[in-house]
N, C-alpha and C positions, 0 to 999 in steps of 0.2 A: 557347738549349738549353746553352751553353757557360757563362751565367750562373748557370744555374740549378743547375747541378753544381758551382760554384766551380771551376772548374778552367780554366789558359789554352790559347787556342789554340797552334799552334807558333809564327805570329808572334809573338804574345807571348812566348812563352819564349824566342824567339831575342832579342827587345828587352830581355828580364827579365836575359838570361845577358851581354846586352852591357853593359847599367848596373851590373849587379854590379863586373864587372870591371874597369870603369872607375874605380867607387867604392873597390874594393879597392887599386887600384896608382893612386890619385891622384898620386902621386909622380912617375909616370913622364910624365906627361903635360906640357906646358908653359900657360899661362895667357895669354890675350893680355896680359894687363899687363904678362909677362915679356919678350912679345917685343918692344916698343919702350918709350919715357917717357914718350909721352902719356897723357894721361888721357882715358879712355875709359867710356862707358856699360857694356860688357858686360865689363869687366874680371874677372868671376868664370867666365867661360865659356873653355871650352880653345880654343888656339890650334889650326886645323887646317892641317896642313902642306900647300904645291903640290906637286902631284904633276904631271907632265907628262902621266902615261897616267891616263884614265878607271878603268881596271880596280882600278888600287892605290886611286883616293878611295872608291870603291866595296866596299874589301876590311872586313873585319872591324875593325879599327883607324879605320878612316876612319869607319864607320858607330857606334863605339862613340861619338866624338868627336859626331857628329850629333845620334843618341840621348841622351846628355848633357848637349848645350848647350839642348835644349827642355824639359828640366824646369827650371820654377820656382826660384826663389833658394833661400825656407824647404827644400824638400826635400831640396838639398844640402849643409846642414850639419848634416842628422842622423845619428847614430850609425849603423854599419852594420846593428844589429839591425833598428831603426826605420825605417829608409831599405829596409831589406829589405819590409818588412810593406805598406808607404805604396806600393811600385811594384808590387807583386803585386796590393794591393785593385784600385789604377788599372789597370792592365792585365787583371784580371777583369772591372772593371766596362765598360769601353771594347770590349776584345775582339777584337783586330784581325783 
């Protein structure tokens, strides 16, 4: 039903807002390659900070990093306008 009307569900909107926040403020986040000098396969992924409490790792900022790391690499390099359109289209198709 949401696909037919082409609107996002509440969960999709939450994911969308998280992804837009990270993409707009990418300089505030550390990448995995910045944390150590090793050559890692996932160097473009964001580093998840270790937290003692599970409540903090599931917070807004923790979810932002998890959602952003699940995106394909070709989407990460897009401009803000293209990124927004692409993510919105994918979330409407999938409808969580």
